[in-house]
C-alpha positions in Angstrom: 54.0 6.6 -104.9 51.6 8.0 -102.3 53.0 9.7 -99.2 52.4 7.8 -96.0 49.8 9.5 -93.8 50.6 9.5 -90.1 47.9 10.1 -87.6 48.6 12.7 -84.9 49.9 11.5 -81.6 47.1 11.1 -79.1 46.8 13.8 -76.4 48.1 12.7 -73.0 45.4 11.4 -70.8 44.2 13.7 -68.0 45.5 12.9 -64.6 45.2 14.9 -61.4 49.0 14.6 -60.8 49.7 16.2 -64.2 47.1 18.9 -63.5 48.5 19.8 -60.1 52.0 20.0 -61.5 50.9 22.6 -63.9 48.3 24.5 -61.9 49.6 24.3 -58.3 52.3 27.0 -58.5 50.2 29.6 -60.4 47.4 29.2 -58.0 49.7 29.5 -55.0 51.3 32.6 -56.5 47.9 34.2 -56.7 47.0 33.2 -53.2 50.3 34.7 -51.9 49.5 38.0 -53.5 46.0 38.2 -52.1 47.1 39.6 -48.6 49.1 42.4 -50.4 46.2 43.2 -52.6 43.9 43.4 -49.6 46.0 45.9 -47.7 46.4 48.0 -50.8 42.6 48.0 -51.2 42.1 48.9 -47.5 44.6 51.7 -47.8 42.8 53.3 -50.8 39.4 52.9 -49.1 40.6 54.5 -45.8 39.8 51.3 -43.9 42.8 51.1 -41.7 41.5 52.7 -38.5 42.9 55.6 -36.5 46.6 54.7 -37.0 46.9 53.5 -40.6 50.7 53.3 -40.6 50.8 51.0 -37.6 48.0 48.9 -39.1 50.0 48.5 -42.4 53.3 47.6 -40.6 51.6 45.1 -38.3 49.6 43.5 -41.1 52.6 43.0 -43.2 54.5 41.6 -40.3 51.7 39.2 -39.5 51.7 37.8 -43.0 55.5 37.6 -43.1 55.4 35.3 -40.1 52.5 33.3 -41.5 54.3 32.7 -44.8 57.4 31.7 -42.9 55.4 29.2 -40.9 53.7 28.0 -44.1 57.1 27.5 -45.8 58.4 25.6 -42.8 55.2 23.4 -42.9 55.9 22.1 -46.4 58.3 19.3 -45.4 56.2 18.2 -42.4 53.1 18.1 -44.6 55.0 16.0 -47.1 56.3 13.7 -44.4 52.8 13.2 -42.8 50.8 12.9 -46.0 53.2 11.6 -48.6 52.2 14.4 -51.0 55.6 14.9 -52.5 54.2 17.5 -54.9 54.0 20.1 -52.1 57.8 20.1 -52.0 57.7 22.1 -55.2 56.3 25.0 -53.2 58.9 25.3 -50.4 61.3 27.7 -52.2 58.5 29.9 -53.6 56.8 30.2 -50.2 60.1 31.0 -48.5 60.7 33.8 -51.0 57.2 35.2 -50.4 57.9 35.1 -46.7 61.1 37.1 -47.3 59.2 39.5 -49.5 56.6 40.3 -46.8 59.4 40.7 -44.3 61.0 43.3 -46.6 57.7 45.0 -47.0 57.2 45.0 -43.2 60.6 46.6 -42.9 59.9 49.2 -45.6 56.7 50.2 -43.8 58.8 50.8 -40.6 61.6 52.6 -42.4 59.6 54.7 -44.9 56.1 55.2 -43.4 56.9 55.2 -39.7 60.3 57.0 -39.7 60.7 58.6 -43.1 64.3 57.3 -43.5 65.4 58.8 -40.2 68.4 56.5 -39.9 69.6 57.9 -36.6 66.2 57.2 -34.9 66.0 53.8 -36.6 69.5 52.8 -35.4 68.5 53.9 -31.8 65.4 51.7 -32.1 67.4 48.7 -33.2 69.8 49.1 -30.3 67.3 50.0 -27.5 64.2 48.1 -28.4 64.7 44.4 -28.0 61.8 43.4 -30.2 63.3 45.4 -33.1 66.7 43.9 -32.5 65.3 40.4 -32.7 63.3 41.3 -35.8 66.4 42.6 -37.5 68.2 39.5 -36.6 65.5 37.4 -38.2 65.8 39.5 -41.4 69.6 39.1 -41.5 69.2 35.3 -41.2 66.6 35.2 -44.0 68.7 37.5 -46.3 71.3 34.9 -47.3 68.5 32.3 -47.9 66.8 34.6 -50.3 70.0 35.4 -52.1 71.0 31.7 -52.5 67.5 30.5 -53.5 68.3 30.0 -57.2 69.3 26.7 -58.8 72.6 28.4 -59.8 73.5 29.1 -56.2 72.6 25.6 -55.2 75.2 24.3 -57.8 77.8 26.8 -56.7 77.5 26.1 -53.0 77.0 22.4 -53.4 73.9 20.6 -52.0 75.3 19.8 -48.6 76.6 23.3 -48.0 73.4 24.8 -49.3 71.3 22.7 -47.0 73.4 23.7 -44.0 73.0 27.4 -44.8 69.3 27.1 -45.2 69.0 25.7 -41.8 69.0 29.3 -40.7 65.3 29.3 -41.5 64.7 27.6 -38.1 66.3 30.2 -35.9 64.7 32.8 -38.1 61.3 31.4 -37.4 62.0 31.3 -33.7 63.2 34.9 -33.8 60.1 35.9 -35.7 57.8 34.5 -33.0 59.9 36.1 -30.2 59.7 39.4 -32.1 55.9 39.2 -32.1 55.8 38.3 -28.4 58.0 41.2 -27.4 56.2 43.7 -29.6 52.8 43.4 -28.2 51.7 44.4 -24.7 48.5 42.4 -24.4 46.5 39.7 -26.2 49.2 37.0 -26.5 46.9 34.4 -28.1 48.1 34.9 -31.6 51.8 34.8 -31.0 51.2 31.9 -28.7 49.4 30.1 -31.5 52.3 30.7 -33.8 54.7 29.4 -31.2 52.7 26.2 -30.8 52.6 25.7 -34.6 56.3 26.3 -34.9 57.0 23.8 -32.1 54.7 21.2 -33.8 56.6 21.7 -37.1 59.9 21.2 -35.4 58.5 18.1 -33.6 57.5 16.5 -36.9 61.0 17.0 -38.3 62.7 15.7 -35.2 60.4 12.6 -35.1 61.3 11.9 -38.7 65.0 12.0 -37.9 64.7 9.8 -34.9 
């Protein structure tokens, strides 16, 4: 009696949705690392100007705020476009924002003050923009810690969502930190403030 020959199952048809689900996150991962690679390259090629330490700290801070705004933009983009697939990026982008915040802080602590904790503490207390920046970091810290699926289950969905609403005051604090830090040329922090306001406006419109 001959064995029955079965033909192999046909390969799933190509669709853009299936392609995006597989490729979107790896591509975004690479794009999120490009700013870090660029500042490393500029450091090793001595292309950071007269004050390289300040250039590194400000560059990392700029990208920390940009990534925070990009993470906050995920839901408004999904609401306005119906592209539900972008929702898969929200947590990842939030973690990259936190990572750049930590790198920004490390630049300040290590490169600028060489672990001089007394001077650092005095800065936090006396300089308002550093106080606000530290407040933003403290608000983002529990969000990064509870970003895993396991923590979502432990906290429960409702409690987890309430906790992660801290991202909104953290975004506001980040923009204020930028405004207070600079002495001239307010165009960029003003642009960030406008973007943040627009993102909040979309969310409030959706709830109305």
